[in-house]
C-alpha positions in Angstrom: -3.6 20.4 34.7 -5.5 17.1 34.4 -7.2 16.8 31.0 -11.0 16.0 31.0 -14.0 15.4 28.8 -17.3 17.2 28.5 -20.5 17.3 26.5 -22.9 19.9 25.2 -26.5 19.5 26.6 -29.8 21.3 26.1 -32.0 20.7 29.1 -34.7 23.1 27.7 -35.1 20.6 24.8 -36.0 17.6 27.0 -38.6 16.8 29.7 -37.4 17.7 33.1 -37.8 14.2 34.4 -35.0 13.1 32.1 -32.4 15.5 33.5 -31.3 13.5 36.5 -30.9 10.3 34.5 -29.0 12.1 31.8 -26.6 13.7 34.4 -26.0 10.3 36.0 -25.2 8.7 32.6 -22.8 11.6 31.8 -21.0 11.0 35.0 -20.9 7.3 34.5 -19.3 7.8 31.1 -16.4 9.7 32.6 -17.5 13.2 31.6 -16.6 16.1 33.8 -18.0 19.2 32.0 -21.4 20.0 30.6 -22.2 23.1 28.5 -25.7 24.5 28.6 -27.7 27.6 27.8 -26.1 29.1 24.7 -29.3 28.8 22.6 -32.0 29.2 25.3 -32.9 32.9 25.4 -36.6 32.3 24.4 -37.0 30.0 27.5 -35.0 32.3 29.8 -37.0 35.4 28.7 -40.1 34.4 26.7 -41.3 38.0 26.7 -39.4 41.3 27.2 -38.5 41.6 30.9 -40.4 38.3 31.8 -37.5 36.4 33.2 -38.2 32.6 33.6 -35.0 31.2 35.1 -36.4 28.7 37.6 -36.0 25.9 35.1 -32.4 26.9 34.6 -31.8 27.0 38.4 -33.1 23.4 38.6 -31.0 22.3 35.6 -27.8 23.7 37.0 -28.6 22.2 40.3 -29.3 18.7 38.9 -26.1 18.7 36.8 -23.9 20.3 39.4 -25.2 18.1 42.2 -24.2 15.0 40.1 -20.6 16.3 40.2 -20.6 17.8 36.7 -18.9 21.2 36.1 -21.3 23.5 34.2 -20.2 25.9 31.4 -23.0 28.4 31.1 -23.4 30.1 27.7 -24.7 33.6 27.2 -27.7 33.1 24.7 -26.9 36.0 22.4 -26.3 34.0 19.2 -30.1 33.2 19.1 -32.1 36.3 20.0 -35.8 35.4 20.4 -38.5 36.6 18.1 -39.7 39.4 20.3 -36.3 40.9 20.1 -36.9 41.7 16.5 -40.2 43.4 17.3 -38.3 45.5 19.8 -35.4 46.2 17.5 -36.7 45.8 13.9 -33.5 47.2 12.4 -31.2 44.8 14.2 -30.9 42.3 11.4 -27.7 42.0 9.4 -27.6 42.5 5.6 -25.6 40.3 3.3 -23.2 41.6 0.7 -26.1 41.5 -1.8 -28.1 43.9 0.4 -30.7 41.4 1.5 -31.8 41.2 5.1 -30.8 38.0 6.9 -34.1 37.2 8.6 -35.3 35.5 11.7 -35.9 31.7 11.6 -32.5 30.3 12.1 -29.6 31.7 14.3 -26.9 34.4 14.4 -29.5 36.9 13.0 -28.0 40.1 14.3 -25.7 42.9 13.2 -22.6 43.4 15.3 -22.9 47.1 14.8 -26.4 47.5 16.3 -26.0 49.4 19.5 -29.4 48.5 20.8 -28.8 44.8 20.5 -25.4 45.1 22.1 -27.2 46.7 25.1 -29.6 43.8 25.2 -26.7 41.4 25.3 -25.1 43.3 28.1 -28.4 43.2 30.0 -28.9 39.4 29.7 -25.2 38.7 30.5 -25.5 40.9 33.6 -28.7 39.1 34.7 -27.1 35.7 34.3 -23.9 36.9 36.0 -25.7 38.2 39.0 -27.8 35.1 39.4 -25.1 32.4 38.7 -21.7 34.2 38.9 -20.9 32.8 42.3 -22.7 29.5 41.9 -20.5 26.6 43.0 -21.7 24.6 40.0 -20.7 27.2 37.3 -17.0 26.6 36.4 -16.8 28.5 33.1 -18.8 30.9 30.9 -19.1 30.7 27.1 -19.7 34.1 25.4 -22.1 33.9 22.5 -21.5 31.0 20.1 -19.3 30.6 17.0 -18.6 34.2 15.9 -18.5 34.4 12.1 -20.3 31.2 11.5 -22.7 31.3 8.4 -20.7 34.3 7.1 -22.1 36.7 9.8 -19.0 38.7 10.9 -19.6 41.2 8.2 -22.8 43.1 7.8 -23.9 45.8 5.3 -26.7 47.3 7.3 -27.4 51.0 7.8 -25.9 50.6 11.3 -22.7 49.2 9.9 -22.5 52.0 7.4 -22.8 54.7 10.1 -20.4 52.9 12.3 -17.9 52.5 9.5 -18.0 56.2 8.6 -17.3 57.1 12.2 -14.5 54.5 12.4 -12.9 56.0 9.3 -13.2 59.6 10.6 -11.4 58.5 13.8 -8.7 56.6 11.9 -7.9 59.2 9.3 -9.2 62.5 10.8 -9.6 64.0 7.3 -10.8 62.9 3.9 -7.6 64.2 2.4 -5.7 61.7 4.5 -8.1 58.9 3.6 -7.9 59.8 -0.1 -4.1 59.6 0.0 -4.1 56.3 2.0 -6.7 54.7 -0.3 -5.2 56.0 -3.6 -8.6 57.5 -4.5 -7.1 59.5 -7.3 -7.4 56.3 -9.2 -10.8 56.2 -11.1 -11.8 59.6 -9.6 -12.9 58.0 -6.3 -12.0 60.9 -4.1 -14.3 62.0 -1.2 -15.0 65.4 0.2 -16.8 64.2 3.3 -16.9 61.0 5.4 -20.7 60.8 5.0 -20.2 60.3 1.2 -18.5 56.9 1.8 -20.6 53.9 1.2 -19.9 50.3 2.1 -17.8 48.5 -0.5 -20.6 46.4 -2.0 -22.9 46.6 -5.0 -20.3 48.5 -7.0 -20.2 48.1 -10.8 -16.9 46.2 -10.7 -14.6 45.5 -7.7 -14.5 48.2 -5.1 -11.2 49.9 -4.1 -9.1 47.2 -2.3 -8.1 49.7 0.4 -11.8 50.5 1.0 -12.6 46.8 1.3 -9.7 46.2 3.6 -10.7 49.0 6.0 -14.3 47.7 6.0 -13.0 44.3 6.9 -11.0 45.8 9.8 -14.0 47.8 10.9 -16.2 44.7 10.9 -13.6 42.7 12.9 -13.4 45.5 15.5 -17.2 45.3 15.9 -16.9 41.6 16.8 -14.2 42.6 19.3 -16.4 45.3 20.8 -19.5 43.0 20.9 -17.6 40.4 22.8 -16.1 42.9 25.2 -19.6 44.2 26.2 -20.4 40.8 27.6 -17.0 40.1 29.2 -17.1 43.5 30.9 -20.5 42.7 32.3 -19.5 39.3 33.6 -16.0 40.1 35.0 -17.2 41.7 38.3 -19.7 39.0 38.8 -17.7 35.8 38.5 -14.3 34.4 39.0 -14.9 31.5 36.5 -13.0 31.7 33.2 -14.6 33.3 30.1 -14.4 31.3 26.9 -15.5 31.6 23.2 -15.8 28.7 20.8 -14.1 29.6 17.4 -14.3 27.5 14.3 -12.3 26.0 11.4 -11.1 28.4 8.8 -13.3 31.3 9.9 -10.9 34.2 9.3 -13.3 37.1 9.0 -12.3 38.7 12.3 -9.1 38.9 14.3 -9.4 36.1 16.9 -6.3 37.4 18.7 -8.0 40.7 19.4 -11.3 39.0 20.6 -9.3 36.8 22.9 -7.7 39.7 24.6 -10.8 39.9 26.7 -11.2 36.2 27.3 -9.3 33.6 29.5 -9.5 30.5 27.2 -9.8 30.0 23.5 -11.9 27.0 22.5 -13.0 25.8 19.0 -15.5 23.4 17.4 -13.8 20.4 15.7 -15.7 18.6 13.0 -13.0 16.8 11.0 -15.2 15.0 8.5 -17.4 18.0 7.6 -14.4 20.3 7.3 -12.6 17.9 5.0 -15.4 18.0 2.5 -16.4 21.7 2.7 -13.8 23.9 4.4 -10.3 22.9 3.4 -10.1 23.0 -0.4 -9.3 19.3 -0.3 -8.5 17.4 -3.4 -10.8 14.6 -4.5 -8.0 12.1 -3.6 -7.8 13.6 -0.1 -11.6 13.5 0.3 -11.6 9.8 -0.7 -8.6 8.7 1.3 -9.6 10.5 4.5 -13.4 10.6 4.2 -13.9 8.9 7.5 -10.8 10.2 9.3 -10.5 13.9 8.4 -7.5 15.8 7.2 -4.4 14.6 9.2 -3.2 18.2 9.6 -6.3 20.5 9.7 -7.4 19.7 13.3 -3.9 19.9 14.7 -3.3 23.3 12.9 -6.4 24.7 14.6 -5.4 23.2 18.0 -2.1 25.0 17.8 -3.7 28.2 16.4 -6.2 28.4 19.2 -3.7 27.6 21.8 -1.8 30.7 20.6 -5.1 32.7 20.5 -5.8 31.6 24.1 -2.3 32.6 25.3 -1.6 28.9 26.1 -5.1 27.8 27.2 -7.2 25.9 24.6 -10.3 23.7 24.8 -12.3 21.8 22.2 -15.9 23.0 23.0 -17.5 20.8 20.3 -16.0 17.5 19.1 -17.6 15.6 16.3 -19.0 12.3 17.7 -20.5 10.8 14.5 -22.1 12.0 11.2 -22.9 15.7 11.1 -25.8 17.2 9.3 -24.3 20.2 7.4 -21.6 19.0 5.0 -22.1 18.0 1.4 -22.0 14.3 2.5 -21.9 13.1 6.1 -20.1 9.8 6.6 -19.6 8.1 10.0 -16.2 8.3 11.5 -13.9 5.3 11.0 -13.9 3.1 14.2 -11.3 4.6 16.6 -11.3 8.1 15.2 -13.4 9.8 18.0 -10.7 8.4 20.3 -7.9 9.6 18.1 -9.3 13.1 17.7 -9.6 13.5 21.5 -6.1 12.3 22.1 -4.6 14.5 19.4 -6.3 17.5 20.9 -4.8 16.7 24.3 -1.4 16.1 22.8 -1.6 19.6 21.3 -2.5 21.2 24.7 -6.3 20.9 25.0 -7.4 21.0 28.6 -11.0 19.9 27.8 -12.6 18.0 24.9 -16.3 18.3 24.9 -18.5 16.3 22.5 -21.4 17.8 20.6 -23.9 16.8 21.6 -25.4 14.5 24.4 -28.5 13.3 22.7 -29.3 13.5 19.0 -32.2 15.8 18.5 -35.2 14.4 16.6 -36.4 17.9 15.6 -35.0 21.1 14.2 -32.2 21.9 11.8 -29.6 19.5 13.3 -31.7 16.4 13.7 -29.3 14.4 11.5 -26.3 15.5 13.7 -25.2 12.5 15.8 -24.7 12.7 19.6 -23.3 10.4 22.3 -26.9 9.1 22.5 -29.3 8.2 19.8 -32.7 10.1 19.7 -34.2 7.2 21.5 -31.6 7.6 24.3 -29.7 4.4 23.5 -25.9 4.6 23.5 -24.4 5.8 20.2 -20.9 4.5 19.3 -19.1 7.6 20.4 -20.3 7.1 24.0 -18.2 4.0 24.3 -15.2 5.9 22.8 -15.7 8.7 25.4 -15.7 6.1 28.2 -12.5 4.6 26.8 -10.7 8.0 26.6 -11.8 8.9 30.1 -10.3 5.7 31.5 -7.1 6.2 29.5 -6.8 9.8 30.7 -7.2 8.7 34.3 -4.4 6.1 33.9 -2.1 8.5 31.9 -2.2 11.5 34.3 -1.7 15.1 33.3 -0.3 15.9 29.9 2.2 18.8 29.8 2.9 20.7 26.6 6.4 21.8 25.7 7.5 24.6 23.4 7.9 23.1 19.9 11.2 23.6 17.9 9.3 25.2 15.0 6.8 28.1 14.9 4.6 29.3 12.1 3.5 32.9 12.2 -0.2 33.6 11.6 -1.9 36.9 10.8 -5.6 37.5 10.1 -4.9 40.8 8.2 -2.9 38.8 5.6 -6.0 36.6 5.0 -8.2 39.7 4.3 -5.6 41.3 2.0 -5.3 38.1 -0.2 -9.0 37.5 -0.2 -9.5 41.0 -1.6 -6.8 40.7 -4.2 -5.9 37.0 -4.6 -4.5 37.6 -8.1 -5.2 33.9 -8.7 -8.6 32.2 -8.2 -7.1 29.5 -6.0 -4.8 31.6 -3.9 -5.7 31.3 -0.2 -3.6 32.5 2.7 -5.1 29.9 4.9 -4.3 27.1 2.5 -0.7 28.4 2.1 -0.3 28.2 5.9 -1.9 24.7 5.9 0.5 23.5 3.2 3.4 24.9 5.2 2.1 23.2 8.4 1.4 20.0 6.6 5.0 19.8 5.2 6.4 20.3 8.7 4.1 17.6 10.1 5.1 15.2 7.3 8.7 15.6 8.6 7.7 14.5 12.1 8.0 17.9 13.6 6.0 19.5 16.4 4.8 23.0 15.7 3.6 26.1 17.5 1.6 28.9 16.0 2.3 32.5 17.0 0.9 36.0 16.1 3.3 38.4 14.4 3.9 40.2 17.7 4.4 36.9 19.6 7.5 35.8 21.5 9.8 34.0 19.0 12.7 33.2 21.4 13.9 29.6 21.6 12.7 28.4 18.2 15.1 26.6 16.0 13.0 27.3 12.9 10.5 30.1 12.1 8.2 29.9 9.1 6.5 33.1 7.9 4.5 32.3 4.8 2.4 35.0 3.1 2.6 37.7 5.7 1.1 40.4 3.5 2.1 43.3 5.8 5.4 43.1 7.7 6.4 46.0 10.0 10.0 47.1 10.1 10.2 45.9 13.6 9.0 42.4 12.6 11.5 42.3 9.8 14.3 43.3 12.2 13.3 40.7 14.7 13.3 37.9 12.1 16.6 39.1 10.6 18.2 39.0 14.1 16.8 35.7 15.1 19.4 33.1 16.2 18.0 30.2 14.1 16.7 29.4 10.7 14.0 31.7 9.3 12.1 31.2 6.0 9.9 34.1 4.9 7.6 34.0 1.9 6.2 33.6 -0.5 4.2 36.8 -1.1 5.5 38.2 2.2 5.8 42.0 2.9 3.9 42.4 -0.4 1.6 45.2 0.8 1.5 48.3 2.9 -1.0 48.6 5.7 -3.4 50.1 3.2 -3.1 47.3 0.8 -0.8 49.0 -1.8 2.5 47.7 -3.3 5.3 49.1 -1.2 8.3 51.0 -2.6 11.0 49.8 -2.3 9.6 46.6 -3.7 9.2 43.6 -1.3 10.3 41.8 0.6 12.8 44.6 1.7 14.4 42.5 4.4 17.4 43.8 6.4 20.6 41.9 5.5 19.0 39.9 2.6 19.7 41.4 -0.9 16.6 40.1 -2.7 13.8 41.9 -4.6 10.6 40.4 -6.0 10.8 41.8 -9.6 7.7 40.0 -11.0 4.8 38.0 -9.6 2.5 35.6 -11.3 -0.3 33.3 -10.4 0.0 29.7 -11.8 -3.2 28.1 -13.0 -4.2 24.5 -12.2 -2.3 22.0 -14.4 0.7 24.3 -14.8 3.8 24.7 -12.6 7.2 26.3 -12.4 9.6 23.4 -12.0 12.5 23.4 -9.5 15.8 21.9 -10.4 16.2 18.3 -9.3 12.8 17.9 -7.7 9.6 19.8 -6.8 7.8 22.7 -8.4 6.0 26.0 -7.6 2.2 25.8 -8.0 -0.4 28.6 -7.6 2.2 31.4 -7.1 5.6 32.2 -8.4 8.0 35.1 -8.1 11.0 36.3 -10.1 13.7 37.1 -7.6 16.6 39.5 -8.2 19.6 40.4 -6.0 22.9 39.1 -4.7 21.6 36.8 -1.9 23.0 33.3 -2.0 20.8 30.9 -4.0 19.8 27.7 -2.3 17.3 26.3 -4.8 16.8 27.3 -8.4 14.0 26.9 -10.8 14.6 25.1 -14.1 14.4 28.4 -15.9 17.3 29.7 -13.9 15.3 32.0 -11.6 16.2 31.7 -7.9 13.5 29.9 -5.9 15.0 30.0 -2.3 17.7 32.5 -1.3 19.5 33.2 1.9 21.9 35.3 3.9 23.0 33.2 6.9 19.9 31.8 8.6 17.5 34.3 6.9 15.8 32.9 3.8 13.2 34.1 1.3 11.0 31.6 -0.6 9.8 32.9 -4.0 6.8 30.7 -4.6 4.2 28.2 -3.4 5.8 24.8 -3.4 4.0 21.5 -4.2 4.4 18.7 -1.7 7.7 17.5 -3.2 9.0 21.0 -3.2 7.9 21.7 0.3 9.5 18.4 1.6 12.8 19.5 -0.1 12.6 22.9 1.6 11.8 21.5 5.0 14.7 19.0 4.7 17.0 21.9 4.1 15.5 23.9 7.0 15.9 20.9 9.4 19.6 20.5 8.4 20.2 24.2 8.9 18.3 24.3 12.2 19.7 21.1 13.6 16.4 19.3 13.7 15.8 15.6 13.0 13.9 15.0 9.8 11.6 12.0 9.6 9.8 11.0 6.4 6.7 9.6 8.0 4.4 7.0 6.4 1.5 8.6 4.5 -1.2 9.6 6.9 0.9 9.0 10.1 1.7 12.0 12.3 3.8 12.6 15.5 3.4 15.1 18.3 5.7 15.6 21.3 4.6 16.8 24.7 7.0 17.4 27.6 7.2 13.7 28.5 5.8 11.7 25.6 5.8 11.3 21.8 2.3 10.6 20.5 1.7 8.8 17.2 -1.6 9.1 15.2 -2.6 6.9 12.3 -5.0 8.8 10.0 -4.3 6.4 7.1 -6.9 3.9 6.0 -4.2 1.1 6.2 -1.9 0.0 9.0 1.4 1.7 9.5 4.5 0.7 11.4 6.5 3.1 13.5 8.9 2.6 16.3 8.7 -1.1 15.9 4.9 -1.1 16.4 2.0 -1.5 14.0 -0.8 1.0 14.3 -4.2 0.1 12.8 -6.3 2.8 11.1 -7.5 5.2 13.7 -5.0 4.0 16.3 -3.1 6.1 18.8 0.1 5.2 20.6 2.5 7.0 22.9 6.1 6.4 24.0 8.2 8.1 26.7 10.1 10.9 25.1 13.5 9.9 26.5 13.2 6.6 24.6 13.0 8.4 21.2 15.7 9.6 18.9 
């Protein structure tokens, strides 16, 4: 498939006489796709039942007639004010019990059945009108599920839905009491209607209670999405897409994607570096205008897995954003680099947000491809350059990477509920694992715990809180190198400590006898080099020791290719472990220059320089923000 560029556009925000010129300029810039409609419900239906779609007909016709492929969004992330009059109880409540009011966006509770029906209704109306339009080439369902901490609601509708969900799951309160361990602190229930939501308790609520409420809330996102996909499926053959985000783990993206055709995500490298990634001050300074070298690629690979091989970037940062703590401009060349890295990781489309910077509203300081006065912004020239390069390069084909990292949303919820250390984060553990692999010059895939693992030289399974016997058996039988841990198989499905103690892996005689969180400034040193930070485990058993801590406790043990890692390594420790893994798996290990990264496709090796200084690789010098590629058959 040929890779292409797009842009997000809001015709309802601009005079109609501007549309044709905008469309012509988009086409001249080499853009192929244009996303519209996802925030326009008040213009589509200004009053209940008063459909005003003629303007949308004209906008689609203007854009499509220019040769642009339209992505039409369902407008359900921004219900109009009259919707609240019709459904005054549709608002979500935060964990503190406060209503999340009208006046912004995403002001709805996923559990509200009435609002779900309204979403089904508007999706059906749009599907009937535009489902067979030759100009509509994809549909976006809603917008950014979970953004602004909106996946979980503590409303009365969520409470009623949760009680019903629990009744169906457990069938009896006796079974629920056993599963949750409610004998502790006399928390036993006699009826499902006695069960509140796990907020506003004196001290922390039962972790099993919190975990099930998180699972219930995730299921509501899945059900909400399915209402709209079920409405659209009979009415269109165009693919259905949702745009996920960076480090939003409050619902199971794999389950939502089961009803979609493509996974897309919104990539804002500079804002995420400052506010989403737990970055050190050194990282924030060094990469302030480039973004974290590994965070965007991790999400590309994650969402390619979520999308069952199909991934887009629906929103790509074009310049300063408006929502981070500070909002620098990208280093020259970075908007080109970000696009090419997305394509190297399998993106079919990279779409910039937005076409023209808005001089009004909450996002007026968010840059676009045009300035508010319609003059070209710097990213427009970068888009033209990427479009021309794509045309010359031809289709980019992905290939299975030699390494896969397993990813599980349930694990994130469990460790958020009981981190046992203030800085313990499942996501950051996965990112550190991924980052170490990238530093070694490796290409990586992401897979769910039930994904196909055949053909991988190396499997990394960090922090999988719950591991089924079937998964353990699959990993133990894998013909390759497998590294499990730390903190893997540490919980039952109800969030309790399992007996026998973890990790209880077939064929690997090792037991986690003691766990501890390690505060900042402290560590558990490894012999020779490296250390454990944030998390450390005392391992017992007869498994072969590969690496030992300075206090004599095994740090990495093995039986054949199956390994268990008993702690969270620092960068030096991770590099040591990945070197060992590459040797065992028969993979080439490269110690890349700081900030330089590689990615292999089926035919080419791509190099990306995130560093603020030039780097030399393969006999060539790459300036900051530069991208190069070489035929794969010419690489070692």
